[in-house]
LOMAR-942790 format. One record per residue (C-alpha): residue in three letters; residue number from 1; y negated, z negated, x negated. Coordinates in nm, 4 decimals. Layout:
N
@resn ALA	resi NUM	Y Y	Z Z	X X
...
//
This chain:
109
@resn UNK	resi 1	Y 0.0000	Z 0.0000	X 0.0000
@resn UNK	resi 2	Y -0.2311	Z -0.0871	X -0.2805
@resn UNK	resi 3	Y -0.1628	Z 0.2521	X -0.4367
@resn UNK	resi 4	Y -0.2417	Z 0.4288	X -0.1100
@resn UNK	resi 5	Y -0.5792	Z 0.2560	X -0.0852
@resn UNK	resi 6	Y -0.6500	Z 0.3381	X -0.4443
@resn UNK	resi 7	Y -0.5496	Z 0.7001	X -0.3872
@resn UNK	resi 8	Y -0.7702	Z 0.7256	X -0.0754
@resn UNK	resi 9	Y -1.0610	Z 0.5754	X -0.2630
@resn UNK	resi 10	Y -1.0095	Z 0.8133	X -0.5553
@resn UNK	resi 11	Y -0.9863	Z 1.1059	X -0.3131
@resn UNK	resi 12	Y -1.3131	Z 1.0056	X -0.1481
@resn UNK	resi 13	Y -1.4812	Z 0.9627	X -0.4848
@resn UNK	resi 14	Y -1.3510	Z 1.3002	X -0.5989
@resn UNK	resi 15	Y -1.4744	Z 1.4608	X -0.2764
@resn UNK	resi 16	Y -1.8194	Z 1.3085	X -0.3230
@resn UNK	resi 17	Y -1.8318	Z 1.4154	X -0.6885
@resn UNK	resi 18	Y -1.7434	Z 1.7713	X -0.5851
@resn UNK	resi 19	Y -2.0118	Z 1.7615	X -0.3174
@resn UNK	resi 20	Y -2.2683	Z 1.6361	X -0.5710
@resn UNK	resi 21	Y -2.1652	Z 1.9086	X -0.8175
@resn UNK	resi 22	Y -2.2014	Z 2.1703	X -0.5459
@resn UNK	resi 23	Y -2.5454	Z 2.0435	X -0.4518
@resn UNK	resi 24	Y -2.6483	Z 2.0298	X -0.8198
@resn UNK	resi 25	Y -2.5452	Z 2.3935	X -0.8519
@resn UNK	resi 26	Y -2.7806	Z 2.4766	X -0.5628
@resn UNK	resi 27	Y -3.0584	Z 2.2762	X -0.7255
@resn UNK	resi 28	Y -3.0048	Z 2.4593	X -1.0552
@resn UNK	resi 29	Y -3.0246	Z 2.7925	X -0.8728
@resn UNK	resi 30	Y -3.3488	Z 2.6889	X -0.7060
@resn UNK	resi 31	Y -3.4914	Z 2.5657	X -1.0374
@resn UNK	resi 32	Y -3.4041	Z 2.8980	X -1.2007
@resn UNK	resi 33	Y -3.5834	Z 3.0759	X -0.9167
@resn UNK	resi 34	Y -3.8863	Z 2.8496	X -0.9591
@resn UNK	resi 35	Y -3.8929	Z 2.9132	X -1.3338
@resn UNK	resi 36	Y -3.8925	Z 3.2863	X -1.2685
@resn UNK	resi 37	Y -4.1760	Z 3.2538	X -1.0171
@resn UNK	resi 38	Y -4.3777	Z 3.0306	X -1.2497
@resn UNK	resi 39	Y -4.3327	Z 3.2827	X -1.5309
@resn UNK	resi 40	Y -4.4541	Z 3.5581	X -1.3006
@resn UNK	resi 41	Y -4.7542	Z 3.3483	X -1.1999
@resn UNK	resi 42	Y -4.8363	Z 3.2787	X -1.5638
@resn UNK	resi 43	Y -4.8357	Z 3.6514	X -1.6345
@resn UNK	resi 44	Y -5.0582	Z 3.7158	X -1.3326
@resn UNK	resi 45	Y -5.3036	Z 3.4435	X -1.4339
@resn UNK	resi 46	Y -5.3163	Z 3.5747	X -1.7908
@resn UNK	resi 47	Y -5.3857	Z 3.9258	X -1.6609
@resn UNK	resi 48	Y -5.6589	Z 3.7923	X -1.4310
@resn UNK	resi 49	Y -5.8181	Z 3.5965	X -1.7165
@resn UNK	resi 50	Y -5.8342	Z 3.9100	X -1.9313
@resn UNK	resi 51	Y -5.9782	Z 4.1227	X -1.6495
@resn UNK	resi 52	Y -6.2308	Z 3.8599	X -1.5432
@resn UNK	resi 53	Y -6.3356	Z 3.8060	X -1.9021
@resn UNK	resi 54	Y -6.4209	Z 4.1759	X -1.9285
@resn UNK	resi 55	Y -6.6129	Z 4.1619	X -1.6012
@resn UNK	resi 56	Y -6.8028	Z 3.8487	X -1.7042
@resn UNK	resi 57	Y -6.8962	Z 4.0144	X -2.0322
@resn UNK	resi 58	Y -7.0264	Z 4.3183	X -1.8431
@resn UNK	resi 59	Y -7.2216	Z 4.0963	X -1.6034
@resn UNK	resi 60	Y -7.3718	Z 3.9012	X -1.8914
@resn UNK	resi 61	Y -7.4706	Z 4.2247	X -2.0669
@resn UNK	resi 62	Y -7.6350	Z 4.3434	X -1.7443
@resn UNK	resi 63	Y -7.8125	Z 4.0111	X -1.7044
@resn UNK	resi 64	Y -7.9413	Z 4.0335	X -2.0622
@resn UNK	resi 65	Y -8.0607	Z 4.3914	X -2.0101
@resn UNK	resi 66	Y -8.2376	Z 4.2945	X -1.6857
@resn UNK	resi 67	Y -8.4037	Z 3.9969	X -1.8519
@resn UNK	resi 68	Y -8.5308	Z 4.2153	X -2.1360
@resn UNK	resi 69	Y -8.6607	Z 4.4760	X -1.8890
@resn UNK	resi 70	Y -8.8342	Z 4.2071	X -1.6839
@resn UNK	resi 71	Y -8.9996	Z 4.0681	X -1.9964
@resn UNK	resi 72	Y -9.1221	Z 4.4155	X -2.0975
@resn UNK	resi 73	Y -9.2589	Z 4.4690	X -1.7461
@resn UNK	resi 74	Y -9.4317	Z 4.1291	X -1.7537
@resn UNK	resi 75	Y -9.6047	Z 4.2181	X -2.0800
@resn UNK	resi 76	Y -9.7075	Z 4.5590	X -1.9437
@resn UNK	resi 77	Y -9.8433	Z 4.3972	X -1.6263
@resn UNK	resi 78	Y -10.0446	Z 4.1498	X -1.8321
@resn UNK	resi 79	Y -10.1911	Z 4.4366	X -2.0388
@resn UNK	resi 80	Y -10.2683	Z 4.6354	X -1.7253
@resn UNK	resi 81	Y -10.4271	Z 4.3288	X -1.5665
@resn UNK	resi 82	Y -10.6528	Z 4.2853	X -1.8698
@resn UNK	resi 83	Y -10.7430	Z 4.6566	X -1.8641
@resn UNK	resi 84	Y -10.8222	Z 4.6394	X -1.4928
@resn UNK	resi 85	Y -11.0413	Z 4.3348	X -1.5519
@resn UNK	resi 86	Y -11.2257	Z 4.5183	X -1.8326
@resn UNK	resi 87	Y -11.2681	Z 4.8255	X -1.6102
@resn UNK	resi 88	Y -11.3962	Z 4.6115	X -1.3243
@resn UNK	resi 89	Y -11.6575	Z 4.4592	X -1.5539
@resn UNK	resi 90	Y -11.7533	Z 4.8038	X -1.6831
@resn UNK	resi 91	Y -11.7916	Z 4.9331	X -1.3258
@resn UNK	resi 92	Y -12.0213	Z 4.6402	X -1.2426
@resn UNK	resi 93	Y -12.2314	Z 4.7096	X -1.5518
@resn UNK	resi 94	Y -12.2514	Z 5.0790	X -1.4699
@resn UNK	resi 95	Y -12.3390	Z 5.0001	X -1.1088
@resn UNK	resi 96	Y -12.6255	Z 4.7811	X -1.2278
@resn UNK	resi 97	Y -12.7478	Z 5.0537	X -1.4654
@resn UNK	resi 98	Y -12.7347	Z 5.3144	X -1.1864
@resn UNK	resi 99	Y -12.9260	Z 5.0799	X -0.9605
@resn UNK	resi 100	Y -13.1852	Z 5.0197	X -1.2361
@resn UNK	resi 101	Y -13.2213	Z 5.3957	X -1.2938
@resn UNK	resi 102	Y -13.2677	Z 5.4505	X -0.9200
@resn UNK	resi 103	Y -13.5407	Z 5.1880	X -0.9207
@resn UNK	resi 104	Y -13.7082	Z 5.3567	X -1.2205
@resn UNK	resi 105	Y -13.6792	Z 5.6982	X -1.0518
@resn UNK	resi 106	Y -13.8434	Z 5.5672	X -0.7397
@resn UNK	resi 107	Y -14.1228	Z 5.4189	X -0.9465
@resn UNK	resi 108	Y -14.1741	Z 5.7478	X -1.1335
@resn UNK	resi 109	Y -14.1871	Z 5.9492	X -0.8148
//
């Protein structure tokens, strides 16, 4: 009787060990699948990093070019503003001279 109980217990243990081994095999399969997917994701991320790096470089170059163009335009606007101011003063001076000449012409007449 003792041997029968021992045999039943050993049979149950063996059955559970087989079940655990079977489940571990499934887990290993799933882990292999996950490793494959992670590897694929790593490749995708690496590709994206390379592509985005190129795009960021292009954007930065464009930003630099725009900044330089804006600075050149600012300088040109400042020069034009100074020239306009000088011309405005010259027009006022000429207007005064014309007015003075008109007054002198009226006096001479």
